[in-house]
VEXVOBA-925258 format. One record per residue: x, y, z of N, C-alpha, C in turn; residue in three letters. Coordinates in pm, whole numbers, plus 50000, padded with zeros to 5 digits. Atoms other than C-alpha are relative to their C-alpha. Last residue first. Layout:
<atoms>
XYZXYZXYZala...
</atoms>
This chain:
<atoms>
498315009949957493944712651356499654985349960ser498814996250082491224733851149501124990450017lys500145007150142488544714851338501005003649917glu499795015149969489894724351681500124992649858glu498635001449977490054761151592500404984850007leu499504997750143486464759151455501604997150018arg499665011350080485584744751802500475002249865pro501225001050089486194779051983499944984149922lys499804997650161488824777852230498844995049947phe500495013550086488064781252614500005004749843ile498905006350047490144812252779499504987849926gly500155013649923487034828152930501234990849971thr500095007950080488464862952850499844987650061ser501054995450110488294896553030499704988649894arg499535003250108489634877953364499195007449894ser498774991850023489194892953693500395001049845ser498864996649908485714877253737500935009049943gly498944995250022482664876053506500595002050137glu499175010249983479854850253615501445005549974tyr500235004249875476884875153593501254990050042val499554988449884478794894053298499324996750156lys501354994849972478804861153072500205011450112asp501005004449911482344858452981498885004650022pro499874996649878483624864152644499084999450125lys501184993049955484024842352369500425008950136pro500665006849884487474834352239498545006450031leu500795014550019488674841751868499214992950144thr500764998850179489614879051842499194983649971gln500215015050073490324883152222499274998549877ser501575000750007491184919352322500044986649923glu500844989249957494474930052469498554999049975arg501034992750106495864898852505499565010950043val500064987550005499164894252734498895005249866arg499654990849861499794861352663499855008549978asn499464984449991498774834952421499695005250127met500404997449918498934794652464500585017949988val499794987349990499574776552184499085003150115leu500624989650027499114738952113500565014150058gly501634998649967499944704552216499315008849946leu500354989349968503724700552056498445000550030thr501455000350060504674666452052499445014050064gln501044993349881508534668952069498384998849945ala501515009749935510154644951826499335003350098gly499405009649899513554665151779499114991650068val498745009350054512804678751438500464989150104arg500675012850073509004686951553501364994249958lys500965011549890510684708751846499514989949905leu499125005249890512904729451598499374986950079ile499345008750085510164733951347501054990150043glu500795010350061508084748951602500724990549941leu500215010049886510724769951723499524988849995ala498665002449973511594785851368500004989050116thr499925012050080507754789951336501324993450020arg501025010949954507814811151642499564988549879leu499455006149880510804829951538499424989050066gln498915007050041509614838351211500634992250101arg500675009250078506534853151359500764989549952arg499354997650113508374873251650499264987949897asp499515014750019506444870351971500375003649870thr498645000849975505814908452066500724988049948gln499334988650064502384920551970501475000650043gly500454994350112500714889952153500675016049980glu500464981749959503054872952352499625007949888arg500224987650106503104835952226499565009550044val500394986049960503594805752479500575008649896val499164988250081504094771552313499395013050033met500904989750053502714742452524500925011649969leu499054988449989504964708352493498835011949975val500574990050092503464674052547500625016550000gly501385005150090503594640752721499825012349886ser501214995349915507614647752819498614995149927val500435009949885510564628352712498805002750095tyr500705011050072510884645552357499564989650109pro501285003350068511034677752515499744988349923ala500935005649912513914676252753498844995149925met499585010249909516774679052538498904992750055ile500135010250098515034706252306500764984750038leu501495002649985514334725652632499954990249877thr500435008949859518044726252740498304995349955asp500355012250037519424739052387499224992950107thr498945011349957519794774852484499104987449929val499264989349951517814809852345501184985550031ser498904995050099515854794252036501185008150121leu499335009650124513624771052236501065007049946val500455000150137513154795552549500834989449911pro499604987550078514114778552873499245003849854pro498845002550085511724753053058500705014649921thr499844987650092509224754953328501255001649925asp498644996050006507944720753377500015013849944ile500054988850103504644710253473501125004350005ile498384999249985504144673853629499995012749893ile499744987850102500164667453651501325003050047met500845001050124498814635953860500445011949888asp500674987550023501514632054116499034996549860tyr500144990249853502784602054302499145012349951gln501304998350010502814575754027499545010150098gly500694997949831506214566654143498604999850002ser500245011849919506854552753775499375003850144glu501005008150049506404584153622499614989450058lys501224998249949508654601553852498474994649937leu499985003649871511514578853802498565008750081his500475013650000511204580553426499574996550151thr501205002750036511394617053449499154987049988ile500684992349917514674616653647498514999149982phe500245004549853515964590453435499295002850097pro500795011950031515534611253109499674987950131arg501324996950019516954641953275498944989649966phe500685003149900520284627953410498155004849961leu499475014549935522844621853122498514997850100glu500265010750064521154648352861500164983750071ser501515004850015520144672253159499854987449917leu500785005849831523704673153311498754994249959leu499335015549990525434677852923499524994150148arg500555012050125522984702652820500544987450055pro501375004550031522944723953159500204989149909pro500085005250112527064729453189498654990450003asn498884997550062526904737153563500234989549868glu499535010750059523494743053649501325003249946leu499835000050115522994777953863500614987549970pro498724997250029521814774854215500014996449836gln499244990149924518434777054381501615001049969leu498785003050032516264758654094500785012450100cys499284986950055513214751754256501124997349934pro498725004049976511114716354303500695013949931ile499014990550087507654729354357501274994250065val498315003249946504834710154513500905005849911tyr499014993350079501004720554489501324998050065leu499425008850082498234699254651501005002449883asn500185009650008497574728454852499894992049875asn501654999449999499814752854834499324989850007glu500094989249984503794752554873498435007749997val501434994849987504714719554949499795015150002leu500384992949874508354717354890498555002949960thr500584987650021509564687554671499415009550106pro500744993449874511774661154809499605014149990gln500644986050015513044640554492499275001450132pro501024990450060514484609154609499825011749988leu501204990349931517864603554738498945002049926val499624999149820520274575354625499175009150076arg501245005449927518394572054281500284998950154pro500995010750020518794603354207500864988349961leu499915008949880521584623854390498934987349968asn498915006049965522264645254072500134987150097val499435010450117519224650553940501124994250019leu500715012350026517334659254270500554994649859ala499855012249901520394679454405499064989049940ser498485001949996520304704754097500244984050076val500065009550123516424706154091501674994449989ile500524995050153516194720954430500414987249891asp499245010550110516244701954772499325009049871gln500515011650059515044730754982500574993049922ser499325012749958516074765155153498934988949977gln498844997849949514964798255044501164987050016thr499365011149956511624793954878501665003650017ile499354993949913509434826554834500844987450097ser500375005849876506904810054646500825002350105phe501334996350026507514835654332499094993350107glu500474988149960511124837454414498535002350001lys499614995849867511804801654427499845013950038his501305003349927509814799554071500644999650169leu501204988849929511894825153892499374991350122val501105004049970514784808253739499465008050079pro500614991549903516934824453513498924995350038lys499544986949991519474803353365499505012850065arg499024997749918518244772053515500695014149986ser499454988850059514844774453348501415004250082asn498905005150102514334739453468500765012249913leu499154988450060512094750953760501254994549940asp498694999549986509514720853856500485011549911ile499384987050073506004723853945501394998749998leu498525000849987504444689054044500315011249925leu499344995050114500784688254085501315002050046thr498574996049958498294667354271501025003749899leu499045008850036495154672454132501125004550062lys499515012249906492484686154335500724990549936gly500905008350050491084712254064500224988050054ala501394995649974492754740654239498944986350000arg500235002349895495804721254197498875005250068ala499855015349979495764719853823499544996650160cys501365009250063494864754753825499674984350015ala500984994849896498004765854049498204993149982arg499855007249893499984745353808499175001250106ala500635012850042498474764353494500274989150140leu501454999050027499274796053666499304987849969ser500574997949904502734791053730498594996850027ile499525014049938503714774253398499445003450166ala501165011250075501714802653243500304991350085val501444994149912504044831353478498704987749944ser500105004549907506964811653337498675005550083ser500335013749996505854814152987500104995550141lys501065003049910505604850552976499674988150034gly501455003550070506944861752654499264995350106glu500854988249928510224878252824498704998649946leu500284995649855512514853552655499065011249996ala498784991049959512514838252293499415006550121ala498794997250094510384809952131501035008650067pro500264988850110508264800152406501235000849914ser498804997250072508464768152657499455014549921thr500704986750048506064753052913501225005649918ile498934988050015506614715652906499855011249979ala500584991650095503574691253018501335009950006ile498684991349997504074659853201500145010549874ile500004994950115500614639853243500915011550021arg500374985349988500714617253527500245006549855pro499074994949919498744599153499501194997750002asn500464998549876496734582153199501125008350094gly499655006749918496494583952829500015003450134gly500715010149963495794608852585500874992450056ala498575012349993497044642052610499014989950029ile499225001550144494454668652456500994989249996thr501015005950067491354666652737501224998349840his500135014049947493954673153007499204992849897thr498815011249980495504700952825499494988450033val499565005050166492194715152715501124993450013asn500855008050070490804715453121500434995749838ile499865011449936494144729253239498744990149926asp498795002850061493774759152988500514984950083leu500645004350105490084765453114501194991849912tyr501225010150000491134767553446499674992349890ser498965007949925494244791653373499124982650031ala499165005150172491894813453155501054988850057val500945006550109489624814553491500644994049909glu500225015949976492544818653721499024994549916pro501345006549945493574847253531500034991750018ser500805001550096497334855453563498794996250011leu501785007749984499264863953853499475002749863thr500035011250094503214869553742498534994150021arg499065013050005503364903853875499804990249910gly500705013049994499894921253884501204990350037ala500155005249825501504958553962499984982350009gly498755000549959500194968953612500104998450154ala499504990749939497024953753526501195001450040pro500224997549845496694920453365500285014350026met498834988749916496814916952959499695003250136glu500254986450022494284888152907501045008050065pro499714994149881495834851152919499535018249943phe499554985450033494304832252597499975008050138glu500474990749908493994794252603500515015649983gly500415004049873494254762752415500025012250122leu499934991149891494714777252075499054994650135leu500914993549934495124751251828499975007550114pro499755005449871498374747851609498335002650065leu501235010349992497774752851250499984992950119ser499825010649954501204773851287498964986249969thr498295004450009501294805451113500284985050033leu499665000750146497324806951049501254996750006ser500705013850048496784796851422500494999849839phe498945007349986499234828151516499524985849941ala498684999150086497454851751303500894986350051glu500085001950142494104842451443501274999349954asp500315011949968495214843451826499834995849837ala501365006249913496324880351768500034985849973asn500644991249952499454901851636498564994550088arg501215007550042502264877851590498775009350090val500475005249898505184903551537498774992150019ser499645015049981507054909251230499364991550128arg500055006549876505584942151161500264987449991val498784996849910506714962550862500004992750131gly499075004250083504084945850596501615003450116ala500445010650006501324957150819501624992149969glu499905005349856502534990050841500034988650039arg498404997849955502864991350491500374995750124met499585012950037499344973850446501665004050041leu500275008649913497935001650654500924988849964val499314999649879499575029450470499864987050103leu498494999150024498585017550145500554999750122gly499415012450029495015013050259501334995349984val500225007249899494965047050369500074987149997ala498994994549922496195060050034500114992650157leu498595006150035493705042349864501425001250093thr500185015849993490815052950076501414993449954leu499845001449856492085087850076499964985250036gly498834996449987492345088449684500394998050134leu499405011750052488885074449658501375000450045leu500555013249917487635101449913500784985949923phe498965001449877489805128849728499694987350114ala498635004450036488035118649384500744999450129val500145016150071484755120149523501454995949985val500285010349873485605151749719499864987449982ala498894997549915486985169349382499744992050148tyr498815007350059484135160149195501004999350078leu500375009550010481805176849452500754990649961leu499555006749868484005206749500499644989050013pro501175008050019484195215249125499964991450124arg500105012849924486485244449111498454991550007pro499545004949885486665248848833499735011250076ser499155013850029484805248148509500724996550111ala498045002849998482795272748650500134988049938pro499605003149892478685276248503501604999350015arg500934998249891476885297748284500514993350161ser500565013849899479655299848033499155003150115pro499845000949871479715333347815499684987950077ser501004991649904479785326747488500234996350129val499955004749857482835314747232498785007550062ala499374988849909481925319146863499644995250160arg500924996049878481175284946695501045013750040asp501305008750013482385274446332499015005750121ile500775003249888484815301246222498534991450018leu501244995550052486875294745892499384999550157ser500855000649929490485285145870498625007649983leu500925013249990492235275845554498995000650113gln499355011049964493735310745504499024990649989gly500195001549837492275339445293500764985250048thr499855014049960493465354444945499724998850164ala501495003749970492095390044855500134983650070ser500754990949982495365410644809498404994150115arg499084993649881497865384944757499055007350089glu499915009849900495265369544512500665003550131leu501584999349957494925402744320499744989250133ala500284992349929498685404344316498615004550048arg499195001949898499365370644200499855010950117met500895011649941496715377243920500534998150163leu501264993449964498575407543827498964990850047asp499234989849890502155388443840498335008850043ile499935010449868500385358843620500385011850109asp501035005149977499415384443355499934990850126arg500544986049953502715402243353498664993650053leu499544993849855504355370943324499635010250032leu500215010249926502425357643015500365004350147ser501204996849973503225392142863499394990950091ala499954987749912507145385642931498485003349996arg499765003649867506635350142766499895010950132leu500755006749958505145365642471499974991650119thr501504992149978507535389042440499124996250036gln499454989049872510565365642480498715007550018leu500265011449895508965341142214500075008750140ser501595001550007508745372441957499894990650142ala500484990149937512505380942040498334996450010leu499784998849856513455347241975499415008950071asn501125008449952512275348941624500094995650146glu499625011649936514515374341548498804993050033asp500695011250031513245400741363500324989250031ser501585002649945513995426841602499324991049922arg500315001550168517865420241562498384997050057asn499614988250103519585438341849498965000649913thr500175002450130518095417742135500115009149904thr498685005050097519885427442466499764996849868gln499094986750051516505445742582501464995949930asn500624992950125514635413942508500795012549984ile499535010250119517105393942731499065006649880gln498645000350021516685418643023500354995349880gly499564986750056512935419643022501185002149929ser500664999350143512845380643042500395013949924val499135007850099515335383043325499715000749861val498804989750025512975408443504501224994449909ala500244986550111509955391243438501455005749976leu499865005550160511735359143575499405011349928gln498815001750021512055379243931500444996949848ala499784987150006508565395143919501854995549952glu500274996050126507535358343910500665013049895leu499295008050086509515348244212499635001949844ser498644995850010508325378244388500904992849902glu500214990350092504455367244294501725007450008arg500345003750173505195334444413500055011149929phe498815006550033506635347244764499884996249841asn498974988950027503595370444775501274994749962gly500354994650088501195342944738501245015249977phe499685010750095502855323745015499885005849844ser498764996550031502635356245209500564989049909gly499814992450084498935353945146501765004749986arg500395005350117498715321345278500505014649911val499005010750068500555330345582499774995449890arg498794995150030499105363345648500714988649958glu500034989150131495705348445637501095003849940asp499885009050133496895318845864499445007849886asp498905006450009497855347446130500014989949899trp499244987550063494725366646090501364995249955gln500114998950119492925334246164500555011049928ser499585010150043494985328146479499475000249850leu498524999250025494385363646582500664987249939ser499724991050100490765360646528501505002849950arg500435006350092490395328646749500175008849878ala499155011850071492325343346985499774997849941trp498594993750054490235374747000501174991449970ile500554993250111487005352947037501215005349939asn499555010850077488835333847348499535003149821ala498865005650041489285365647486500174988849935ile499644990250104485855377847464501514995349956glu500254999050122484535344547633500855010449871ala499355007450063486795347647907499604998349863ala498804997150054485855381647951500774988449959arg499824989750113482425375347982501064999749957asp499985008050137483075346248208499775007449886pro501104995350047485105366448452499354987749890asp501024998549935487255344248660498775006149967pro500334987249921488875334648348499205001750107asn500514999149822489935305148167500105010850045arg499504987149898490205302547774499284999550148val500624996549855489605274247535500625009050106ser499574992249926490435271047160499535001750130leu501054992449902489225244146954500865003650107ile499224993949880490485234546631499405007450099ile500674990249915488535213446409501125003950094val499925003449901490265193346098499345012650074asn500174985449932489555189545739500334994250192ser499434991150099490185164845454499855010150089asn499585003150131489965131545664500775012249904lys500725004650108489515147546000500704993849897gly499275002550127491575154846303498944992249952glu500935012650041489815171346618500314996349855val500225001850173492325193046761499214988449986thr500005016250055492725206247113499505000249826arg500144998550153494355241547235499754982749980val500085013750069494035248647609499585001249845arg501085004950151494675280247799500154986649963ser501405000349921495955283948186498864999349845ser500405008849884499355276148078498674998250017arg499865013750067499855293447748499544991150114ala501565002950092497915324847938500584987749928phe501015005549874501115319348232498715002649893arg499775010849953503895321047936498764994050117glu500085009950124502855349147752499724986450059leu501485001150040502485368048077499544992749874asp500745006749908505945359548153498395001649972arg499945012750029507265370547826499334990550109pro498625001549966505595405447844500204980450001thr499455006850101502425411447659501544994050034thr498175000450060500385423947916500654989549918gly498635006349870496625425847889501555001349978leu499554990149904494265446247673500834994050099gly500415001649874492725420847503500105006850123ala501554994650040493935432947167498924996350131ala500324983550007497125432147338498795003049949lys500194990549885496765397047457500095016949984leu501425001349931495585383847131500305006050161thr501024993650081498645397946930498544998350098arg499754985449980501035385347181498925007149959gly500374992849856499435352647172500325011750042leu501325001050017499775349446808499435003350136val500364990250108503295359246764498715000750036leu499994987649953504435341347074499465010049941asn498834994250008503225308346952500065015050062ser499294998049846500355288647120501445009549970leu500684994549904498355292346837500685004150141ala500064983850024500795285946583499255004450105ala498874992149952501725250646760500125016149951glu499715000649853498285239746751501295008050039arg500794987149936497775252246386500264998850148tyr499224989650000500985228846318498965012050023ala499084999249883499125199546484500715013149966gly500494994949884496105204746257500985000550092ala500925008149916497955200945944499745004450116asp499525002949876499065226345682499234988650071ile500315011949955498625232845312500634995150135leu501034996349938499795266245197498884992650051ala499784996249862503105256045183499075004350051ser500335012349888502165231744886500445007650159ala498925006549944502365263644642499464991950147pro499644992349885498985268044476501334995050069val501324996049909498925248444144500685008850116thr500195007549892501155246343847498985004150082gly498695008549983502565272343628500104991350129leu498794991449947499225289843658501164993550028leu498625000250127497675267143397500775009650066asn499914991250078494975255643687501215000149901ser500425004650157494525225443841500025009949892gly499465010450041494585238144200499574995449852ser498645002150104494495275844167500044986149960leu499554988750133492525275444499500895002449899val499655003550152491915242544615500025012149944asn500294988250137491965249944990500364993449877ser498864996950130492345224945250499305006049932gln500615008850113489735226845563501175005649865ala498745000850075490895239845914499624991449887ala499785009950091487625246046078500835004549918leu499454996250141487655268046401500174990049909leu499405011550072486005262446735500195006049846arg500264997050110485385290347035500784985249902thr499505008150097485575278547409499535004849863ser500594999750150484905295647712500644993749900ala499355004450107485885284648073499195001149864gln500505001850126485255300548388500414992649857tyr499344997850134487125298748705498914995549859val500535005350090485245302849052500965007849897pro500394993450090487815315849314499564992449876thr499314993850082488325291149605499425007149874gln499394987749973486565285049904500775006549879leu501054992250001484485256549778500605013950039ser500414998350151487585237449674498845013549992ser499174994450094488795240350023499655003849883leu499994987749967485565229350187500915010149930val501264992250001485265200949958499925013850014phe499894992250130488905193149991498675003949950thr499154991150007488685188550361499995007649866ala500464988649955485575171250360500805010649988val501204994050059487035143250159499615014050018ser499234998150105490355140450312499015006649941leu499274987249996488335138050624500595004749920leu501004990849989486225110650481500415014650033val500324993950107489335093850371498485011549994ala499184992650087490765094450696499395003749848phe499914985749959487715084650879500895007749946ala501094989850025487175054550645500235015150047leu499884996550144490545041650677498715006549972ile499034990649998490465044951089500005006849831trp500764986949965486865028251074501425009649989leu501154993050104488225001150861499495011350038ala499814984650025491444994951054498885005049931his499704994549865490484959551196500355015550009arg501105000249903488724950650889500225006050132lys501154993050046491574957950686498875005550073leu499134987149954493934939350901499095010049932thr500394997149892491304909850847500735012550067arg501054997149994491464911050476499615004350163gly500174986850071495064911450473498695005550047leu499504990749899495144880850712499725014849956arg500935001849880492814864050453500425006950102val501024990950046494534874650133499165000150162leu501045007549959497894859850279498735010849973asp501174989150026500364874150028499004988650083leu499744987550049503784858350065498935010150028glu500244992350134502474829250234500425010950013pro500264987150005504274813850547499705007949881glu499004985250058504644779550475499255010650038pro500214993450145502284756050667500925008349977pro500484985049957503544738350990499985003049855ile499294993450071503364697350927499605015450023gln499355009550099502394668951139500345007449883ser500224991350154501544693751436500644988449896ile498994991449994500904674451812499545007049830gly498585010349996498854642351813501045011449961asn499104991750113495514658151868501244995150078met
</atoms>
């Protein structure tokens, strides 16, 4: 592997990541939906059943007197559409009559409550319409009774409307008759031809008025009953099973939405799969979360596998010079550097561990070094004085940082390259591991990275920011550094690495060896 060729852009919508997120929370999502469904079923089952009874009326256009010689046709006001009947059915007049006939209260609040609980539907045809009146009531017989009363009240209103139209027409004829009669009484010449015409007109008006009175008494509206309401056998509500199914689907939707909203609000790297999808870098090791009080001690098994992976990743011979860094502070890079150095030493490799995290050095504390040649002396005095590292364990030497560097960027720019060149040419060590500052905190790592064999990027699960990780890798790429891969730290449960066989299981919960599929992707 020759580092990264290109860091893939972070997709706005990563379906694979969303699928993994939903899979990770599948049990919670299902539990939430089932709980909501069961609660809805139980609560709806405890509700009082409500029955719905419906009656149907046919509204057909009437042709009464249409085309007759009765001064034209029946007044056009007698012909109304289904929408008007719907408004009439919900009018205070019709509802008031209905409630009064049913023995219910007729206050404005009673009318409003009944209008909210009832329903009027219309089915419109070419020459006729169907009006459906539905009433809900806890008593099925009472629901049917009120629905039929409502239908009668609406029919009564329609009859009164039609009769009223004939009454208005009759009053118009009577007014005309009064005018004609007045003209006849004012005529003095009994032989006048106009008098005969007036008398003929009055006779015609009298006949029309008589006919209008007969129609006014006998005329009916457009409505006729199709079906009477009957007592329903099953309640219209509640419907516990239906409500439970709907609640389950809504619960799934709501739970998925909450999970995705939470996912969208989290900017940290959740696991190794996510880190790989963001960077296309192979995972070289996964250090599990250690118990409280373990300090900087990490799993020795994972460190050994990390040593093997790093060795096979870097082409060429010894010494292999590895810089350990991270995007930001407190992500465990110093712990990884110490663990990797110890693993290399256990493997029989002469290992040099250098503390160049000059702002916050920790190696001297970890190995209890109080007096020794530190990195400042090693840099400044070379080549007059050769580096004199401290042997702290078998095969493990350390050059600590005992004093802060003055102007580290300038010092490293001038002295780090000859220092590393001397270590390479000396051939004294098999592995040189450098603990460096975070990439985004200071420029020290960017100065050193081009001169080492490779860089390991430490990613702390649940803390390392995704954008910071990508930014750090982009910066390293621009300065010519070769990033070997990722090291996950404080992993709660490995998503990508196999778990150890129980027979050989030690203190680590993860073996630290990466699966071939990650290597193939890279």
